[in-house]
C-alpha positions in Angstrom: 0.2 0.3 0.0 1.3 3.6 -0.9 0.3 7.0 -0.3 1.5 10.5 -2.0 2.9 12.9 0.5 2.9 16.5 0.4 5.2 18.9 -1.2 8.2 19.1 1.0 9.1 15.6 1.6 12.7 15.2 0.7 14.2 11.7 2.1 14.7 8.3 1.5 13.2 7.0 4.9 13.6 3.3 6.1 11.3 2.4 9.0 12.3 -1.2 10.4 10.6 -3.5 13.0 12.6 -4.6 15.8 13.9 -7.5 13.7 15.0 -5.3 11.0 12.6 -6.0 8.5 11.6 -3.0 6.4 8.1 -1.4 7.0 8.2 1.8 5.7 10.0 3.7 3.0 9.7 7.0 1.6 11.4 7.8 -2.1 12.5 11.5 -3.3 9.1 12.0 -5.1 7.3 11.6 -1.7 5.4 8.4 -2.0 5.6 6.4 1.3 5.3 2.6 1.1 4.1 0.3 3.8 5.0 -3.3 3.6 4.1 -6.6 5.3 1.2 -5.1 6.9 -1.0 -8.0 6.9 1.9 -10.6 7.9 0.8 -12.2 11.3 4.3 -12.8 12.5 5.0 -8.9 12.7 3.7 -7.0 15.8 3.4 -3.4 14.2 2.3 -2.2 17.5 6.0 -2.8 18.6 7.5 -0.5 16.2 9.6 2.4 17.7 8.0 5.1 16.0 10.6 7.7 16.7 13.2 5.9 15.1 13.2 6.9 11.3 16.5 6.7 9.6 17.5 9.0 6.7 20.1 8.8 4.2 22.8 11.2 6.0 22.5 8.9 9.0 20.6 11.1 11.5 17.4 10.3 13.7 14.7 12.0 13.1 12.2 12.6 16.4 9.1 14.1 14.7 7.3 11.4 13.0 3.8 11.6 13.0 1.8 8.3 13.1 -1.5 7.4 11.8 -3.5 4.3 10.2 -4.2 3.6 6.6 -8.0 3.2 5.8 -8.9 -0.5 6.4 -5.4 -1.4 7.9 -3.9 -1.6 11.4 -0.5 -0.5 9.6 1.1 2.8 10.6 3.3 5.3 8.2 5.1 8.3 9.0 5.1 11.6 7.7 7.9 14.2 7.9 7.6 17.6 6.6 11.2 18.6 5.3 12.7 21.8 4.0 13.4 22.2 0.5 17.0 21.4 0.6 18.2 17.7 0.7 19.3 16.8 4.2 23.2 17.0 5.2 23.7 18.6 1.3 24.0 22.6 1.2 22.5 23.9 -1.9 21.3 20.8 -3.1 17.4 21.2 -4.0 14.9 18.7 -5.1 12.7 20.1 -7.9 9.7 18.3 -6.3 10.3 20.4 -3.1 10.6 23.7 -5.2 7.2 23.0 -6.6 7.4 20.7 -9.8 4.8 17.9 -9.6 5.5 14.8 -11.9 2.9 12.1 -13.3 0.1 15.0 -13.6 -1.6 16.5 -16.2 -1.1 20.1 -15.8 2.0 21.6 -17.5 4.9 21.9 -15.2 6.7 24.7 -17.5 6.1 27.6 -15.3 7.3 25.5 -12.1 10.2 24.3 -13.9 11.5 27.7 -14.8 10.9 28.8 -11.3 12.7 25.9 -10.1 15.5 26.1 -12.6 16.0 29.7 -11.8 16.2 29.0 -8.0 19.1 26.4 -8.4 20.7 28.9 -11.2 23.4 30.4 -9.4 27.1 29.0 -8.3 27.5 25.9 -6.3 23.7 25.1 -6.5 22.6 21.4 -7.6 18.9 20.9 -8.8 17.5 17.2 -8.9 14.7 16.6 -11.5 12.2 14.2 -10.3 11.4 10.7 -11.3 8.4 10.1 -13.8 6.9 12.2 -16.6 7.2 16.1 -16.5 4.5 17.4 -18.7 5.5 21.0 -20.5 3.3 23.0 -23.1 5.4 26.1 -23.1 9.1 26.7 -23.3 11.0 26.1 -20.0 13.1 29.2 -20.1 15.8 29.9 -17.1 16.9 33.3 -16.7 19.5 34.2 -19.3 23.2 34.3 -17.7 22.8 31.9 -15.1 26.2 30.2 -14.3 27.9 27.5 -12.5 24.9 25.4 -11.2 24.1 21.6 -12.2 20.8 20.4 -13.1 20.7 16.6 -13.1 17.8 14.0 -13.5 17.8 10.4 -12.6 18.4 7.9 -15.0 20.5 8.2 -18.4 20.2 8.7 -22.3 19.5 5.7 -24.7 16.6 4.5 -27.1 14.0 4.1 -24.2 12.8 7.0 -21.9 15.0 7.8 -19.0 13.7 7.9 -15.5 13.2 11.6 -15.5 11.4 12.3 -18.7 10.1 15.5 -20.2 7.3 15.0 -22.3 6.5 18.2 -24.9 2.8 18.9 -25.3 3.0 22.3 -26.9 2.5 21.5 -30.3 4.4 22.4 -33.7 7.0 25.0 -33.8 7.9 25.4 -30.1 10.9 25.0 -28.1 10.8 22.8 -24.9 14.1 23.8 -23.2 15.1 27.4 -24.1 18.7 27.8 -22.5 20.0 31.3 -23.4 23.4 32.2 -22.2 23.6 29.6 -19.7 27.6 29.1 -18.6 29.6 26.6 -16.7 26.7 24.3 -15.9 26.5 20.7 -15.7 23.3 19.4 -17.2 21.8 15.8 -17.9 20.5 12.6 -17.0 17.0 13.0 -18.6 14.9 12.1 -21.7 12.8 14.3 -23.4 9.9 13.2 -25.9 9.0 15.6 -28.6 5.6 13.8 -29.6 6.3 14.0 -33.2 5.7 17.7 -33.3 6.7 19.6 -36.4 9.2 22.1 -36.7 10.0 21.7 -32.8 12.9 22.1 -31.1 14.1 19.9 -28.2 17.0 21.9 -26.5 17.8 25.6 -27.8 21.1 26.6 -26.4 21.6 30.0 -27.6 21.8 34.0 -27.4 18.2 35.1 -27.1 19.0 38.5 -28.2 21.9 40.2 -29.9 22.0 43.0 -27.2 22.1 40.8 -24.1 25.3 40.1 -23.6 27.0 37.2 -22.0 28.1 33.9 -23.6 26.8 30.3 -23.6 30.0 28.5 -22.9 31.7 25.9 -21.1 28.8 24.0 -20.2 28.4 20.0 -20.2 25.5 18.5 -21.2 25.4 14.6 -20.9 23.3 11.3 -20.9 20.3 13.2 -22.4 17.8 11.3 -25.1 15.8 13.6 -27.3 13.4 10.9 -29.2 10.3 11.6 -31.2 11.9 14.5 -33.0 9.0 15.7 -35.7 9.5 16.5 -39.5 11.7 19.8 -39.6 12.2 19.8 -36.0 15.8 19.2 -34.0 16.9 17.3 -31.1 19.5 19.9 -29.8 19.9 23.2 -31.5 23.1 25.3 -30.7 23.6 28.7 -32.4 22.5 32.3 -32.3 18.9 32.9 -32.8 19.4 36.7 -34.0 20.9 36.5 -37.6 24.3 38.3 -37.8 24.6 38.0 -33.7 28.5 37.5 -33.8 29.0 39.4 -30.8 27.6 36.5 -28.7 29.6 33.1 -28.8 28.9 29.4 -28.2 32.3 27.9 -27.2 33.5 25.2 -25.2 30.3 23.2 -24.8 30.4 19.6 -24.5 27.8 17.1 -25.4 28.5 13.6 -24.1 26.3 10.5 -24.7 23.7 12.4 -26.4 21.0 10.4 -28.5 18.0 11.3 -30.8 15.4 9.5 -32.7 12.7 10.5 -35.0 12.6 12.7 -37.8 14.2 16.1 -38.6 17.8 16.7 -37.3 19.4 15.1 -34.1 22.0 17.8 -33.6 22.5 21.2 -35.6 24.8 23.9 -34.9 24.0 27.0 -37.2 26.4 29.4 -36.2 29.9 29.8 -37.6 30.4 31.8 -34.1 30.2 28.6 -32.4 33.9 27.4 -31.6 35.3 24.3 -29.7 32.2 22.3 -29.9 32.8 18.7 -28.9 30.3 15.5 -29.2 31.5 12.3 -27.6 29.7 8.8 -28.1 26.6 10.2 -30.0 23.6 8.2 -31.1 21.3 9.2 -33.9 18.5 7.9 -35.7 17.0 10.7 -37.7 16.7 12.1 -40.9 19.9 14.3 -40.6 22.0 12.7 -37.7 24.5 16.0 -37.5 24.1 19.2 -39.3 27.3 21.5 -38.4 28.1 24.7 -39.5 30.3 25.7 -36.5 33.3 27.6 -36.4 35.2 24.8 -34.9 33.8 21.4 -33.9 34.8 17.7 -33.4 32.6 14.2 -33.1 34.5 11.5 -31.6 32.8 8.0 -31.4 29.0 6.9 -31.9 26.6 6.0 -34.2 24.2 6.9 -37.2 21.7 4.7 -38.3 19.1 4.8 -41.0 19.8 8.3 -41.8 19.3 10.3 -45.1 22.7 12.3 -44.4 24.6 11.1 -41.5 26.7 14.3 -41.4 25.6 17.5 -43.2 29.0 19.5 -43.1 29.4 23.3 -43.8 31.4 24.7 -41.1 35.0 26.0 -41.0 37.1 23.5 -39.2 35.6 20.1 -38.2 37.1 16.4 -37.2 34.6 13.4 -37.5 36.0 10.5 -36.4 35.4 6.7 -35.1 31.6 6.8 -35.8 29.9 3.4 -37.0 27.1 4.0 -39.3 24.3 1.6 -40.3 21.6 1.9 -43.3 22.3 5.7 -44.0 21.9 6.8 -47.6 24.6 9.1 -47.6 27.7 9.4 -45.2 28.8 12.9 -45.7 27.5 15.9 -47.4 29.5 19.2 -47.8 26.6 21.7 -47.9 26.4 25.0 -49.8 27.5 27.2 -47.0 30.9 26.0 -48.2 32.8 23.7 -45.8 36.2 25.2 -45.4 38.6 22.4 -43.9 38.0 19.0 -42.5 39.2 15.4 -41.4 37.4 12.2 -41.6 39.2 9.3 -40.0 38.7 6.1 -38.8 35.2 5.6 -39.7 33.2 2.5 -40.4 30.3 2.8 -43.0 27.9 -0.6 -43.7 26.8 1.3 -46.9 23.8 -1.4 -46.8 21.2 1.1 -47.8 23.0 3.8 -50.0 21.4 6.1 -52.2 22.7 4.7 -55.4 21.9 8.2 -57.3 23.7 10.4 -55.0 27.6 10.4 -54.2 28.0 8.6 -50.6 30.5 11.3 -49.8 29.8 14.6 -51.6 32.6 17.0 -51.1 31.4 19.5 -54.0 31.3 22.5 -51.5 34.3 21.9 -49.9 36.3 25.3 -50.3 39.8 24.3 -48.9 40.6 21.1 -47.8 39.3 17.6 -46.8 41.4 14.6 -45.4 40.0 11.6 -45.2 42.1 8.8 -43.3 41.5 5.1 -42.8 38.0 5.2 -43.3 36.3 1.7 -44.0 33.0 1.0 -46.3 32.2 -2.3 -46.4 31.7 -4.0 -49.9 28.7 -3.1 -52.1 29.0 -4.0 -55.9 26.0 -2.1 -56.4 27.5 1.3 -55.5 28.7 3.1 -58.5 28.6 6.7 -57.0 31.2 6.7 -54.1 32.9 10.3 -53.9 32.3 13.4 -55.5 35.7 15.4 -55.0 35.7 19.4 -54.6 34.7 21.4 -57.6 34.5 24.9 -56.1 38.3 25.5 -55.2 39.0 22.6 -52.7 41.1 19.6 -52.5 40.7 16.0 -51.4 43.6 14.1 -49.7 42.6 10.3 -49.3 45.1 8.2 -47.2 44.3 4.3 -46.7 40.6 4.6 -47.2 38.8 1.6 -48.3 35.7 1.9 -50.7 32.8 -0.6 -51.3 33.3 -1.2 -55.0 37.1 -1.4 -56.3 36.2 -1.9 -59.9 38.4 0.5 -61.7 35.7 2.4 -63.6 33.4 3.0 -60.1 36.1 4.4 -58.1 36.3 8.0 -57.4 36.5 10.0 -60.4 39.3 12.5 -59.7 39.1 14.0 -63.6 36.1 15.6 -62.6 37.4 19.2 -63.3 41.1 19.0 -64.0 41.3 22.4 -66.0 39.4 24.5 -63.5 42.3 25.8 -61.8 41.4 23.7 -58.6 43.9 22.0 -56.3 45.0 18.7 -56.7 43.4 15.7 -55.5 45.8 13.3 -54.0 45.2 9.5 -53.0 47.9 7.7 -51.1 47.5 3.9 -50.4 43.7 4.5 -51.5 42.4 2.2 -54.5 41.8 4.8 -57.5 41.4 4.9 -61.3 44.9 4.9 -62.2 45.7 1.7 -59.9 48.6 3.6 -58.4 49.8 3.7 -54.8 50.2 7.5 -55.1 47.7 9.4 -57.6 47.4 13.2 -58.1 45.5 14.8 -60.9 43.6 18.4 -61.3 46.8 20.5 -59.7 47.7 23.2 -62.2 50.8 23.4 -60.4 51.8 20.0 -60.8 53.8 17.5 -58.6 56.4 19.3 -56.8 59.3 17.6 -54.9 61.3 19.1 -52.2 59.9 22.7 -52.8 61.6 25.2 -50.6 59.8 27.0 -48.0 59.4 29.9 -50.3 57.8 27.9 -52.8 60.1 28.9 -55.7 61.8 26.2 -58.0 64.5 28.4 -58.6 65.5 28.2 -55.2 66.5 24.6 -55.6 69.8 23.4 -57.1 69.3 19.8 -57.3 65.7 18.1 -56.6 65.5 14.8 -55.0 64.8 11.9 -57.5 61.2 10.9 -58.2 61.7 7.0 -58.3 59.5 4.7 -60.6 59.9 1.2 -61.0 59.5 -1.7 -63.7 60.0 -5.3 -63.4 62.4 -7.7 -65.1 62.8 -11.5 -65.0 66.0 -13.2 -65.1 67.0 -16.8 -66.3 66.2 -18.1 -63.0 62.7 -16.8 -63.3 63.1 -14.4 -60.4 61.4 -11.0 -60.7 63.4 -8.0 -60.0 62.3 -4.4 -59.5 64.7 -1.9 -61.7 64.2 1.6 -60.0 64.6 4.6 -62.2 65.4 7.8 -61.1 64.2 11.1 -62.5 66.4 14.1 -61.4 66.3 17.7 -62.2 70.0 19.0 -62.1 70.5 22.7 -62.1 74.1 24.3 -62.0 72.9 27.4 -60.4 69.8 29.2 -59.6 70.4 32.5 -61.5 70.0 34.0 -64.9 69.4 31.6 -67.7 71.3 28.6 -66.2 70.0 25.4 -67.6 68.3 22.5 -65.8 68.9 19.1 -66.9 66.5 16.5 -66.7 68.2 13.2 -66.0 67.2 9.5 -66.1 69.1 7.6 -63.7 69.4 3.9 -62.7 69.3 3.3 -58.9 70.2 0.2 -56.9 68.1 -2.9 -57.0 66.5 -3.2 -53.4 66.8 -7.1 -53.7 70.1 -7.4 -55.3 72.1 -4.3 -54.0 73.5 -3.8 -57.2 72.9 -1.2 -59.8 71.2 -1.7 -63.0 73.7 -1.9 -66.0 71.6 -1.6 -69.0 70.8 1.0 -71.1 67.6 3.4 -70.5 65.4 3.8 -73.4 62.8 6.6 -73.5 59.6 5.9 -76.0 57.5 8.5 -77.4 54.5 7.0 -79.1 55.6 4.0 -80.8 51.9 2.6 -81.5 50.3 3.2 -84.6 48.9 6.7 -83.7 52.7 7.9 -83.5 54.3 10.6 -81.3 55.7 14.1 -81.5 58.4 15.2 -79.1 59.2 18.6 -79.6 62.4 20.5 -78.2 64.3 23.7 -78.5 67.8 21.8 -78.9 68.2 18.1 -79.6 71.7 16.8 -78.0 73.1 13.5 -79.1 76.2 13.5 -76.9 78.9 10.9 -78.1 79.8 10.9 -81.9 79.9 7.4 -83.7 80.6 6.4 -87.3 78.8 3.1 -88.9 81.8 1.3 -90.2 79.9 0.1 -93.4 76.5 0.1 -94.6 75.7 -3.0 -93.0 76.4 -1.8 -89.3 74.0 -3.0 -87.1 71.4 -0.2 -86.2 67.9 0.8 -85.6 65.5 2.4 -88.0 65.7 6.1 -87.4 68.6 6.1 -85.6 71.1 9.2 -85.9 74.7 9.1 -85.7 77.6 11.8 -86.1 81.2 12.2 -86.6 83.3 15.4 -87.2 82.5 15.2 -91.2 79.1 13.5 -91.8 75.6 12.8 -90.0 74.4 9.3 -90.9 70.8 7.5 -90.4 69.7 4.2 -90.5 67.0 3.9 -93.0 66.4 0.2 -92.7 67.4 -1.3 -89.0 68.9 -4.7 -88.6 71.8 -6.9 -87.3 75.2 -6.7 -88.8 74.9 -6.8 -92.6 71.4 -6.4 -92.7 70.8 -2.8 -91.7 71.0 0.3 -94.2 72.8 3.4 -93.1 72.7 6.6 -95.4 75.2 9.6 -94.9 75.2 13.3 -95.7 78.7 15.4 -95.5 78.9 18.1 -93.1 80.3 21.7 -94.2 81.2 24.7 -92.2 78.4 27.1 -91.7 
């Protein structure tokens, strides 16, 4: 049997019989329960009514005894102050006038209670149960240094402290304007699928109000049943152009959201150092990040249209697992500036095959993707769209769902638009190369000086390429060929010599001794090599018309120039000569 006590009851109370068996308990919500009332072996008249033990260990002597209707049992009532016994500055929202599990809206009572605890070193405890709110809970702007905690945690199901939005479409449940250095969490919020409604708005309400929303810690919060066009948590300025107010140094830990709309949105470029850790989303859009600087580390996104809609300045997104999303990342038209995607796992089990899974079209500076893994999906042919508005993409060790050459990222999307280069290192690409670069109008630079001028380099380090050959024992060897630019000086019209050199075989440790042939267009289409000066360095003279040669081979000595018009071995080649005269 239980009965609800009046406001002001604050303690967990245990009332034991002489044998130590609990007879009476009172919880923080003020519910008193009598146990074993009808057990004949317990003599309720023998209970010491003055011994009520509270959590702080004190013995209360002011108990009032009475009887339940139709029962010989007894219960205790203790009218406590609003603060929790033994804890200075710790308040129960029940004691401050908030009543859970009743139909009337508690919005006004919640606002008043929040204002009571919203000063430094104050702690407020939300009640257990459902707290209905039909208008915004709006603590006074500028509250600082407090803690507002519920009982329970976040997750797919409602927490023990559950706010329930009954305000309809377009409203905001918790309007936290310029709250600073606060610890807020351990509750769930059911948005009742209200369209265009916001769960938590963490913001500046006016451009002239002063103060900032900063250094707050939000944790273990679940905003469920977000409606179409709605947002679970919205961080940012309400007033357009409110750049004088900052949202900075704010942490969200173990936040989750379900429903339609957007799970988390930061619309202010003036929001800086925004961190989300171990978050979970199942919304139409999981994250909409347009903050000045932000990071997301760990968590889960599932069955979203877009897991990350990115338009901020500097961002890091790492170690997030995605299941069932149509697109993984979209750089929106606001112009994402620079970011890193690292170590994310994508199931790619329900992609939108008509859209790029990673759409970097609007990246304005650079996007770096490192060690991201997409599961195999042979149906995907539209995997990555590199930047096309001036940005660049660097991929290092990523793995894509379809490694067929024709279906890998097309880095040739706009190579002549003056864009920065897109680079893939250790990532399968259209060229099948270990390192692949395209679209950079400045080309591939090696050992560029800090000043960036090629004239500041005398000798560049070699660019080494390799070829394979098989020896008589069918052993495959690598023949490294180095291409080196040699400059005698860095001034005036000093020539640069582009040399092909043989390098040391990494298997045998020897240097390849054979000739290095350069072939330009020997197929049926032919080829043209245009140079200002053609130098055949060593002189040689065919000893006879039958000297071995290659068709088109040119030789010279002091008096003649020779051309092989029909190549062949000794005795089979044909050479023709022209006598030289002094110019």
